[in-house]
C-alpha positions as CSV (number, residue, x, y, z in Angstrom):
1,M,0.0,0.0,0.0
2,S,1.1,3.6,-0.5
3,L,-0.1,7.1,0.1
4,D,-1.0,9.2,-3.0
5,N,-2.1,12.7,-2.3
6,N,-3.2,11.7,1.2
7,R,-5.3,8.9,-0.2
8,I,-4.6,5.3,0.9
9,T,-4.1,3.1,-2.1
10,S,-6.0,-0.1,-1.8
11,I,-4.3,-3.5,-2.3
12,P,-6.2,-4.2,-5.6
13,E,-5.2,-0.7,-6.9
14,F,-1.6,-1.4,-6.0
15,Y,-1.5,-4.5,-8.2
16,N,-3.3,-2.8,-11.1
17,G,-1.1,-3.3,-14.2
18,K,1.6,-5.0,-12.2
19,S,3.0,-8.6,-12.6
20,V,4.3,-10.8,-9.9
21,F,6.9,-13.6,-9.8
22,I,6.3,-16.5,-7.4
23,T,8.6,-19.4,-6.4
24,G,6.7,-22.2,-4.8
25,G,3.5,-21.2,-6.6
26,T,2.6,-24.8,-7.4
27,G,2.9,-25.9,-3.8
28,F,0.6,-26.0,-0.8
29,L,0.6,-22.3,0.2
30,G,1.6,-21.1,-3.3
31,K,-1.6,-22.2,-5.0
32,V,-3.7,-20.3,-2.4
33,L,-1.5,-17.2,-2.9
34,V,-2.0,-17.4,-6.7
35,E,-5.7,-17.8,-6.5
36,K,-6.1,-15.0,-4.0
37,L,-4.1,-12.6,-6.2
38,L,-6.1,-13.4,-9.3
39,R,-9.5,-13.3,-7.6
40,S,-9.1,-10.2,-5.4
41,C,-6.8,-8.2,-7.6
42,P,-8.5,-8.4,-11.0
43,G,-6.2,-5.6,-12.4
44,I,-3.1,-7.7,-12.0
45,E,-1.3,-8.2,-15.3
46,N,0.4,-11.6,-15.0
47,V,1.4,-14.1,-12.4
48,Y,4.7,-15.8,-13.3
49,L,5.3,-19.2,-11.6
50,L,8.7,-21.0,-11.3
51,V,8.2,-24.7,-12.1
52,R,10.6,-27.6,-12.7
53,S,10.5,-29.1,-16.1
54,K,9.4,-32.7,-16.4
55,K,10.2,-35.1,-19.2
56,D,6.8,-36.6,-19.3
57,K,4.8,-33.3,-19.2
58,S,5.0,-30.2,-21.4
59,V,4.6,-26.7,-19.9
60,N,1.0,-26.5,-21.1
61,E,0.2,-29.8,-19.6
62,R,1.6,-28.7,-16.2
63,L,-0.3,-25.5,-16.5
64,K,-3.5,-27.4,-17.1
65,E,-2.8,-29.7,-14.2
66,L,-2.2,-26.7,-11.9
67,T,-5.3,-24.8,-12.9
68,N,-7.5,-27.9,-12.7
69,S,-6.9,-27.9,-8.9
70,Q,-9.9,-27.4,-6.8
71,V,-8.3,-24.4,-5.3
72,F,-9.3,-22.5,-8.4
73,N,-13.0,-23.6,-8.5
74,T,-14.3,-20.2,-7.3
75,L,-12.1,-18.3,-9.6
76,R,-13.2,-20.4,-12.6
77,E,-16.8,-19.6,-11.8
78,K,-16.3,-15.9,-11.2
79,D,-13.6,-14.9,-13.7
80,P,-12.5,-17.9,-15.9
81,Q,-10.3,-15.6,-18.0
82,A,-8.2,-14.7,-15.0
83,I,-6.5,-18.1,-15.1
84,S,-5.0,-17.2,-18.5
85,K,-2.8,-14.6,-16.6
86,I,-0.7,-17.5,-15.1
87,V,2.6,-17.9,-17.0
88,L,4.9,-20.8,-16.2
89,I,8.7,-20.2,-16.1
90,E,10.8,-23.3,-16.3
91,G,13.5,-23.5,-13.6
92,D,14.7,-25.2,-10.4
93,I,15.3,-23.6,-7.0
94,T,18.2,-26.1,-6.4
95,K,20.2,-24.8,-9.4
96,L,22.4,-21.8,-9.9
97,D,20.4,-18.8,-11.5
98,L,17.4,-20.9,-10.4
99,G,17.8,-22.8,-13.7
100,I,16.0,-19.9,-15.5
101,S,17.0,-19.3,-19.1
102,E,18.5,-15.9,-20.1
103,E,15.5,-15.1,-22.2
104,N,13.1,-15.7,-19.2
105,R,15.4,-13.7,-16.9
106,E,15.1,-10.8,-19.2
107,L,11.3,-11.2,-19.3
108,L,11.1,-11.2,-15.5
109,A,13.4,-8.2,-15.2
110,T,11.2,-6.2,-17.6
111,K,7.7,-7.3,-16.5
112,V,7.8,-8.1,-12.8
113,S,7.2,-5.6,-9.9
114,V,6.6,-7.9,-7.0
115,I,8.4,-11.1,-6.0
116,F,7.1,-13.8,-3.6
117,N,9.6,-16.4,-2.4
118,S,7.5,-19.2,-0.9
119,A,9.4,-22.2,-2.3
120,A,11.2,-24.3,0.3
121,N,12.2,-27.9,1.1
122,I,10.1,-28.6,4.2
123,K,11.4,-32.1,4.8
124,F,12.7,-31.9,8.4
125,D,14.9,-34.9,8.0
126,D,16.3,-34.3,4.5
127,S,20.0,-34.0,3.8
128,L,21.7,-30.8,4.8
129,K,23.1,-30.1,1.3
130,G,19.7,-30.5,-0.4
131,V,18.0,-28.3,2.1
132,I,20.7,-25.6,2.0
133,N,20.5,-25.4,-1.8
134,A,16.7,-25.3,-1.8
135,N,16.2,-22.9,1.1
136,L,19.3,-20.8,1.2
137,R,21.2,-20.7,-2.0
138,S,18.0,-20.3,-4.0
139,L,17.3,-17.2,-2.0
140,R,20.7,-15.8,-2.8
141,E,20.0,-16.5,-6.5
142,L,16.6,-14.9,-6.3
143,I,18.0,-11.7,-4.6
144,K,20.5,-11.6,-7.5
145,L,17.7,-11.8,-10.0
146,S,15.7,-9.2,-8.1
147,R,18.5,-6.7,-8.6
148,Q,18.0,-7.0,-12.3
149,V,14.3,-6.2,-12.0
150,K,13.8,-2.7,-13.4
151,D,10.7,-1.7,-11.3
152,L,10.9,-3.8,-8.1
153,K,8.2,-2.6,-5.7
154,S,8.2,-5.4,-3.2
155,F,10.0,-8.7,-2.4
156,I,8.3,-11.0,0.1
157,H,10.2,-13.9,1.7
158,I,8.1,-16.5,3.5
159,S,10.1,-17.8,6.4
160,T,8.9,-19.7,9.5
161,A,8.2,-18.7,13.1
162,Y,10.7,-21.4,14.2
163,S,13.7,-20.1,12.3
164,N,14.9,-18.9,15.7
165,W,12.9,-21.4,17.8
166,Y,15.6,-21.7,20.5
167,Q,15.1,-18.1,21.4
168,M,12.8,-17.7,24.5
169,D,11.3,-14.5,23.2
170,V,11.2,-13.9,19.4
171,G,10.5,-10.3,18.3
172,E,10.1,-8.9,14.8
173,Q,13.8,-8.4,14.2
174,F,16.8,-10.1,12.7
175,Y,18.8,-12.6,14.7
176,P,22.4,-13.3,13.6
177,A,23.0,-16.9,12.5
178,A,25.8,-19.0,14.0
179,F,27.5,-19.3,10.7
180,D,28.1,-17.0,7.6
181,P,25.4,-18.1,5.1
182,H,27.8,-17.8,2.2
183,Y,30.3,-20.1,4.0
184,I,27.6,-22.8,4.6
185,I,26.6,-22.6,0.9
186,D,30.2,-23.0,-0.3
187,L,30.8,-25.8,2.3
188,C,27.8,-27.8,1.2
189,N,28.6,-27.5,-2.5
190,S,32.4,-28.2,-2.2
191,S,32.0,-31.3,0.0
192,S,30.5,-34.8,-0.4
193,D,27.3,-35.9,1.2
194,D,29.3,-38.1,3.6
195,Q,31.6,-35.2,4.6
196,I,28.6,-32.9,5.3
197,N,26.8,-35.6,7.3
198,E,29.9,-36.0,9.5
199,V,29.7,-32.3,10.6
200,A,26.0,-31.8,10.3
201,E,25.3,-32.2,14.0
202,M,28.0,-29.6,14.8
203,L,26.7,-27.2,12.2
204,L,23.0,-27.5,13.4
205,G,23.9,-26.6,16.9
206,K,20.7,-25.6,18.8
207,H,18.6,-26.3,15.7
208,V,16.5,-29.5,15.8
209,N,16.5,-30.1,12.1
210,T,18.0,-28.9,8.8
211,Y,14.8,-26.9,7.9
212,T,14.9,-24.4,10.8
213,F,18.7,-24.2,10.4
214,S,18.4,-23.2,6.7
215,K,15.6,-20.7,7.4
216,A,17.6,-19.0,10.1
217,L,20.5,-18.7,7.6
218,A,18.1,-17.4,5.0
219,E,17.0,-14.5,7.2
220,D,20.6,-13.7,8.1
221,L,21.4,-13.7,4.4
222,I,18.7,-11.1,3.8
223,S,20.1,-9.0,6.7
224,R,23.5,-9.1,5.1
225,I,22.9,-8.5,1.4
226,A,19.3,-7.3,0.9
227,R,18.6,-4.5,3.4
228,D,18.6,-2.0,0.5
229,L,15.8,-3.8,-1.3
230,P,12.1,-3.3,-0.6
231,I,12.0,-6.7,1.1
232,A,9.8,-8.2,3.8
233,I,9.9,-11.4,5.9
234,V,6.7,-13.1,7.0
235,R,7.1,-15.8,9.7
236,P,4.0,-18.0,9.8
237,S,3.7,-20.4,12.7
238,T,2.3,-23.4,10.9
239,A,1.2,-24.0,7.3
240,S,-2.3,-25.4,7.0
241,W,-5.1,-25.1,4.4
242,K,-7.2,-22.7,6.5
243,V,-4.3,-20.7,7.8
244,A,-3.1,-20.2,4.2
245,Q,-6.5,-18.9,3.2
246,D,-7.1,-16.6,6.1
247,R,-3.9,-15.1,7.3
248,H,-0.4,-15.8,6.1
249,Q,-0.8,-15.2,2.4
250,K,-3.1,-12.2,2.9
251,L,-0.5,-10.7,5.2
252,A,2.2,-11.4,2.6
253,I,0.2,-9.7,0.0
254,S,0.1,-6.5,2.0
255,A,3.2,-6.1,4.1
256,P,6.7,-4.6,4.5
257,T,9.4,-5.4,7.1
258,I,9.4,-8.5,9.5
259,Y,6.1,-10.0,10.5
260,N,5.6,-12.7,13.1
261,S,2.3,-14.1,11.7
262,V,1.3,-15.8,14.9
263,S,-1.7,-15.8,17.2
264,G,0.0,-16.6,20.5
265,N,-0.1,-13.1,22.1
266,S,-3.5,-12.1,20.8
267,N,-5.7,-15.2,20.4
268,P,-3.7,-18.0,22.0
269,L,-4.4,-21.7,21.3
270,K,-3.2,-24.2,24.0
271,I,-1.7,-27.4,22.9
272,K,-4.4,-29.5,24.6
273,N,-7.1,-27.5,22.9
274,Y,-5.4,-28.0,19.6
275,F,-5.8,-31.7,19.9
276,Y,-9.3,-31.5,21.3
277,F,-10.5,-29.3,18.4
278,L,-8.8,-31.5,15.9
279,R,-10.4,-34.6,17.4
280,D,-13.9,-33.1,17.5
281,A,-13.5,-31.9,13.9
282,G,-12.7,-35.4,12.8
283,R,-15.8,-36.7,14.7
284,R,-18.1,-34.1,13.1
285,N,-16.8,-34.8,9.6
286,P,-15.8,-38.5,9.4
287,T,-14.1,-40.1,6.3
288,N,-13.8,-43.5,4.8
289,M,-10.1,-43.2,5.3
290,M,-10.4,-43.3,9.1
291,S,-8.7,-46.4,10.6
292,W,-10.0,-45.8,14.1
293,Y,-12.3,-43.7,16.3
294,P,-10.7,-40.3,16.9
295,Q,-9.6,-39.8,20.5
296,T,-7.4,-37.5,22.5
297,R,-5.5,-38.4,25.7
298,L,-2.7,-36.2,26.8
299,Y,0.0,-37.5,29.2
300,K,2.8,-35.8,31.1
301,T,5.3,-38.5,30.6
302,K,6.5,-40.3,27.4
303,F,6.2,-43.7,29.2
304,S,2.5,-43.2,29.8
305,N,2.0,-42.0,26.2
306,D,3.9,-45.1,24.8
307,I,1.7,-47.4,26.9
308,D,-1.4,-45.7,25.4
309,I,0.0,-46.0,21.9
310,F,0.6,-49.7,22.4
311,W,-3.0,-50.5,23.5
312,T,-4.9,-48.0,21.3
313,H,-2.8,-48.0,18.1
314,F,-0.3,-50.9,17.9
315,I,-2.8,-53.6,19.0
316,P,-5.6,-52.5,16.6
317,A,-3.1,-52.1,13.8
318,F,-1.6,-55.5,14.5
319,L,-5.1,-57.1,14.6
320,S,-6.0,-55.3,11.4
321,D,-2.9,-56.5,9.5
322,S,-3.4,-60.1,10.9
323,Y,-6.9,-60.1,9.6
324,A,-5.8,-58.9,6.2
325,K,-3.2,-61.6,6.0
326,M,-5.8,-64.2,6.8
327,K,-7.7,-63.0,3.8
328,G,-4.6,-63.1,1.6
329,E,-4.2,-59.3,1.5
330,N,-1.3,-57.0,2.4
331,G,-2.0,-55.3,5.7
332,R,-0.9,-51.7,5.8
333,A,-2.0,-50.5,9.3
334,L,1.4,-51.1,11.0
335,K,3.2,-49.3,8.2
336,H,0.8,-46.3,8.5
337,L,1.3,-46.3,12.2
338,E,5.1,-46.2,11.7
339,N,4.8,-43.4,9.2
340,S,2.5,-41.4,11.5
341,K,4.9,-41.8,14.4
342,H,7.8,-40.7,12.3
343,A,5.9,-37.6,11.1
344,F,4.9,-36.7,14.6
345,D,8.4,-37.1,15.9
346,Q,9.5,-34.5,13.2
347,I,7.2,-31.8,14.6
348,R,7.5,-32.7,18.3
349,F,9.9,-29.8,18.8
350,V,7.0,-27.4,17.8
351,L,4.7,-28.8,20.5
352,N,7.5,-28.8,23.2
353,S,9.0,-25.4,22.3
354,P,8.9,-22.8,25.1
355,I,9.1,-20.1,22.4
356,K,7.1,-16.9,22.9
357,M,6.5,-14.8,19.8
358,Y,5.3,-11.3,19.6
359,G,3.7,-9.8,16.6
360,K,2.8,-6.1,16.5
361,N,3.6,-5.0,13.0
362,Y,0.5,-6.7,11.5
363,K,-1.6,-4.3,13.6
364,K,0.1,-1.3,11.9
365,V,-0.8,-2.8,8.5
366,L,-4.4,-3.4,9.5
367,E,-4.7,0.1,10.7
368,S,-3.4,1.5,7.5
369,M,-5.8,-0.6,5.3
370,N,-9.1,0.7,4.2
371,K,-12.3,-1.0,5.3
372,S,-12.7,-3.0,2.1
373,D,-9.2,-4.4,2.2
374,Q,-9.6,-5.2,5.9
375,K,-12.5,-7.4,5.0
376,D,-11.2,-9.0,1.9
377,F,-7.6,-9.4,3.1
378,N,-8.3,-10.1,6.7
379,F,-5.3,-11.6,8.6
380,D,-6.3,-10.4,12.1
381,P,-5.7,-13.4,14.4
382,T,-8.2,-12.0,17.0
383,T,-11.0,-12.8,14.6
384,I,-10.3,-16.5,14.5
385,N,-12.9,-18.8,15.9
386,W,-10.9,-21.9,16.7
387,K,-13.7,-24.4,16.5
388,N,-14.8,-23.1,13.0
389,Y,-11.1,-22.9,12.1
390,F,-10.5,-26.6,12.8
391,D,-13.6,-27.7,11.0
392,S,-12.5,-25.9,7.9
393,Y,-8.9,-27.1,8.4
394,H,-9.9,-30.7,8.7
395,F,-12.3,-30.5,5.7
396,G,-9.8,-28.6,3.5
397,V,-6.9,-30.9,4.2
398,R,-9.0,-34.1,3.6
399,K,-10.6,-32.7,0.4
400,F,-7.8,-30.7,-1.2
401,I,-4.7,-32.3,0.0
402,F,-5.7,-36.0,0.2
403,N,-8.4,-35.7,-2.5
404,D,-10.8,-37.5,-0.1
405,K,-14.3,-37.1,-1.5
406,S,-15.9,-39.2,1.3
407,V,-15.7,-36.5,4.0
408,G,-19.1,-36.4,5.8
409,S,-20.7,-38.9,3.4
410,V,-23.3,-41.5,4.5
411,A,-20.8,-44.3,4.0
412,A,-18.3,-42.4,6.1
413,Q,-20.9,-41.9,8.8
414,R,-21.6,-45.6,8.9
415,K,-17.9,-46.5,9.1
416,F,-17.5,-43.9,11.9
417,A,-20.4,-45.5,13.9
418,K,-18.8,-48.9,13.4
419,L,-15.4,-47.7,14.6
420,K,-17.0,-46.0,17.6
421,Y,-18.6,-49.2,18.8
422,M,-15.5,-51.2,18.1
423,N,-13.6,-48.7,20.2
424,Y,-16.1,-49.2,23.1
425,I,-15.7,-53.0,22.8
426,L,-11.9,-52.8,22.8
427,S,-11.8,-50.3,25.7
428,G,-14.2,-52.4,27.6
429,S,-12.1,-55.5,26.9
430,I,-8.9,-53.8,28.1
431,V,-10.7,-52.6,31.3
432,A,-12.1,-56.1,31.9
433,F,-8.7,-57.8,31.2
434,S,-7.0,-55.4,33.6
435,L,-9.6,-56.0,36.3
436,I,-9.3,-59.8,35.9
437,A,-5.5,-59.5,36.0
438,V,-5.5,-57.3,39.1
439,T,-8.1,-59.6,40.8
440,K,-6.1,-62.7,40.1
441,L,-2.9,-61.0,41.3
442,G,-4.7,-59.8,44.4
443,N,-6.1,-63.3,45.2
444,K,-2.7,-64.8,44.7
445,I,-1.2,-62.3,47.2
446,I,-3.9,-63.0,49.7
447,R,-3.5,-66.7,49.4
448,K,0.3,-66.4,49.8
449,N,-0.2,-64.3,53.0
450,E,-2.7,-66.8,54.4
451,E,-0.2,-69.6,53.7
452,N,2.5,-67.7,55.5
453,E,0.2,-67.0,58.5
454,N,-0.7,-70.7,58.7
455,V,2.9,-71.7,58.7
456,S,3.7,-69.1,61.4
457,S,0.8,-70.4,63.5
458,F,1.9,-74.0,63.2
459,K,5.4,-73.1,64.4
């Protein structure tokens, strides 16, 4: 936004006649950003998306695949011609110069006014070299490209709230990284994977994974070489379907400087409520992909949690796979359980983090926006109704990420009822088994004491 003769320029007006370049535009958050720009900023000229080339698909085929996504359903109904504004640029964030041809670099330098960097390798357990090239070196290459842009108005870098997760209090400021970003880039690209793996733990230091390490270095890189650019950093706490729709991308569309896009100090969500809301959303909108009745039990110790997982997850999964084998089928329940545990272990640091984040800059942006923009580009965390949020979150992830069309269907409701009764039976059986075991043990102890007393009396 800008001031023009004391009149606040609206966000759609700002984008009139301008083109944007987006890395990560075909990913989870990227699609939402593209759709929002095209739908709410009808005067936008073009949206250029960086995409990797594929041998089995042409650029036009990839464009059709992208625009056929359900994310664009509303846009296709309201303004089908807007989709024609999407232009694919072949490239690769892991390559030097982003793998973009000289011809396309000149095109971007001439046409683009706004850059969004939302591309990232978000695999928490991926190799350090791969993550550094995707999340750090790619940013350096993009900054280099941005300096060739003739009319750069804004450069938005999507970071993460956990780039400095080991800090107790994280403000909207730069935090120096433990290593020079250029040194880490050179080290990773002049050493073998085995050599990097040997020193990876030392390099990571306080960071729990390569992802947060690379994101911290990326922010430090911006502080070192891009302070003179019209650049902004947005730090979202978590990436989810509903969050992407309602806050992070709308904030990115309208902001300068560093923004902690979090709700903790204005509309906090406790961890226990997070799990309860998610459980209840699953119960209200069941799916055929459910393997068991949704439940939430929170424990203070890992031992108690492991015991619960054994009885309520491992045993049902084992029985399910055993039944499948009896029918001559391949059971997958134990494999799914293993994958789920691995995925949860990767994000455990988020749940256990003592981090406190403070976000004030978003309020300044909200106050400077006109009423229409505040409504259409609302990113105010105080307006979030967490119950409704998790209902939308659950539905959106199931439908748009997992392409699950059974959410809330009659068949899903029947399966949900069946799983519910099976859970009651299993829980009752466990309680009965425990009572029987305790009773038998108690009787054995009583008999033993009686025998000892009889022996003592005889003596």
